[in-house]
FISEPA-517532 format. One record per residue (C-alpha): residue in one letter; x, y, z. Coordinates in steps of 0.2 Angstrom, whole numbers, plus 5000, padded with zeros to 4 digits. Layout:
BEGIN
AXYZ;...
// end
This chain:
BEGIN
M629865886046;K628265906036;W627365766029;N625765676028;P625465506036;V624165376037;R624065346052;L622965196057;S622165216076;P621965116087;A622764976086;E621064866092;Y619264916092;V617764806098;N615764876097;E614964736105;A613664726120;G614364706135;I616164716131;L616364816147;R615864666157;Q617464576151;L618664716154;R619464636168;Q619864466157;I620464586144;L621564666156;S622264476161;A622364426144;K623464556137;G624664556155;Y623964716162;Q624364716180;K624564896187;P622865006177;L622665186183;V620765256178;L620265416173;T618665466171;D617265566181;Q615965566197;R614665566183;V615365446171;I615765326185;Q614065336190;A613265306174;T614665156171;R614665046186;K613364936181;Y613964906166;L615664876171;P616364696182;A615664726202;G616864836213;F618064896197;Y617965076201;E618465016222;Q619664886216;E620765026205;R621865176208;V620765306200;L620965486193;L619665606192;F619665726176;A619365906179;G618465916163;S619366026149;C620665966139;T621866086146;D623766106143;A623866096164;E622565966166;A623565876156;Q625165896164;R624265876183;I623665716178;T625365646168;Q626265686185;S624965586195;V625565456185;K626565326195;D627265146189;E625565086182;D625664976164;V623965046156;I622565196156;I621065156155;A620165326151;L618165326150;G617165476148;G616865586133;G617765686121;Q618865816131;L619365676142;L619765556131;D620765696120;T621865726138;A622165526141;K622965536124;I624165646130;V624565576145;A624765416137;A626165486123;Q627065606138;T627165436149;K627265306137;T625665216142;V624765096134;L623165176134;I621265086132;N619765206127;I618165196132;P616865316124;T615265326137;V614465446125;P614165436106;S614965626104;N616265616091;C617765506087;A618865566099;A619165406108;I620065346091;T620865496083;T622865516086;K622465716090;S621965796104;M620965976104;I621866086118;Y620666216124;T621066366137;E620866376155;K619766536158;A618766556140;H618466376137;E619066426118;L620066306106;C621966366106;G622866206099;R623066036094;K624365896099;R624665766086;H625165616094;A626665486087;E625865306094;P623965246088;V622765216103;N622665046110;L621164976113;V619365056109;L617864976119;V616265036112;D614864956121;P613064986114;L612164936130;L613065076138;L612865206124;R611065166123;H610765266137;A611665426134;P610765596136;K609965616117;Q610865776114;Y612665676112;L611965556102;L611365706091;S613265796094;G613965616087;I612865636071;G613165816068;D614965816070;T615065656058;L614065706045;A615165866043;K616465766037;W615765736019;Y615165896018;E616765996025;I617965886018;R617365866001;R618066025996;R619865955998;L619565765993;N618565795977;V619865895966;P620965845953;A622365835964;A621765715977;Q622465545967;G622765375972;A622065205984;I622265285999;L621165445996;E620065345987;I619865266005;A619765426011;R618265475999;K617265296000;A617465346021;I616565506019;E615265456008;I614965306021;T614665446035;R613465546023;E612365396019;R612365306035;T612065466045;L610665556033;A609965356035;I609365396050;S607565456052;D606865436072;L608265436088;D607065346097;K606765186087;L608265126080;D608564956082;E610064866089;Q611064836074;T610664996066;F611165076081;S612764976083;A613265016064;L612865206069;L614065186082;D615465126069;T615165246060;I615365406073;F616965316080;L617765216067;V617465256051;A617265456053;A619165456064;S619865336046;V619565516039;D620665606048;G621865426048;F621865426027;A621465606021;A622965686031;A623065866028;R621565846015;G620465776031;R620665946038;S618866026042;V618366176031;A616666306036;A615866216048;H617166186060;S617566356059;F615866416063;H616066316080;N617666386084;S616966566082;Y615466546090;L616566476106;K617666636105;A616066766101;V614866656115;A615266626132;H614266486136;P613666386121;V611766306125;K612366156111;T613666016111;H615266036100;G614265926085;E612666026086;I613566166082;V614466086070;A612966036062;F612466206060;G613966276054;V613766156039;L611966246038;V613266406036;Q614466326022;L613166266011;A612366456013;I613966516009;E614366415995;A612466435987;E612166255989;Y610166285991;T609566115984;E610666015997;L610466156010;A608366116011;E608665946010;L609865946026;L608766076036;G607165926033;F608565796040;Y608965926054;Q607165956059;R606765756059;I607865726071;G608165866081;L610065956076;P609766166078;T609166266061;Q609166426066;L609866556076;A609066556088;E609266376095;L611066436098;K610566586108;L610766706091;Q610166856085;P610366906066;K611067046060;T611967096080;A613967116083;V614066956088;I613566866070;H614967016064;A616066936077;I615766746071;A615866806054;T617366906055;E618366766065;M618066646050;V618766746038;A620266786045;P622066756036;T622566656050;N621166546048;L621966416037;R620366306035;I619466416026;Q621066526016;T621466356008;V619566326001;Y619266496000;P620266615999;N619366775994;L617666756006;S617266896014;E616666926030;A615167006023;K614666846013;V614966736028;F613766856039;A612266876024;A612666666025;I612466646043;N610766766043;S609866676030;L609566536044;G608866656058;G607066626055;A606166506047;R606266356033;E605966436018;N606666596022;A608366506025;I608166446008;
// end
């Protein structure tokens, strides 16, 4: 059945300093008695002091292998016994995997993001990657919302800087991509108005950041709400009109062309926003965004992604982006040529003045 329901997720969301210390009380209050913890060794070390004493030693723990693949989701699903709640602590791919496992086992899910890199903790979809090449190969949409998301600013404040850059880049892209689907005469009604307001907030809140090292507690906490809850709400309210366009298409094509990416998901997407603006010949906005990227540390040149202009790799990325099967592009730019995308990407190969 083809339909576009409004998806509201999570059922509950908490952004509060020190909330993870209360995890046992939360489990008890909700009546959960047999938790299963999904995480990895690096996350265990990073989060131990923010959780109740002895948490990992006293609960059953499954270790995530590192990528959201069909095989990994199946492995973990088969390892679930009679637990009544899954507690997932980690980054986007771990949380996406947890959503698949929770859906397949019909188990309550508590997501705890340990890096502020994207809104995967909240959305009702999972991005699936291939086993060997780590290419995006599919998406799963889940019928049920995430039950509870716990965000602890005390933990996330100490995440490596590139993950906060990733969250900002991925969140900022919501405006630049989805405006092409929402700011059209056909997008009418109160629900899509909420989605439009959400993408406006993502742009305003992220562009207001000037120095990542000097964010006060209130501003940082609000930024986390923007990266997690506000960004995810776009997917929920906009439905099909919330689908990304050229920035994420650049990211996906880049992963196919480059075996070992040197930047995070959101940093690559952020560069894809520049590519989209170059395709659209939005040079004033491109110049403003380049200045913002330079201030906070997002990539502005091909070399930062280990790319060289006018090479076969750039041709491969451009060709993949305009493929007839790439509906992200075809539904917004039906006549976009490989040559135009190739030129847009190459325009970002040098100094700032050469990119505009």
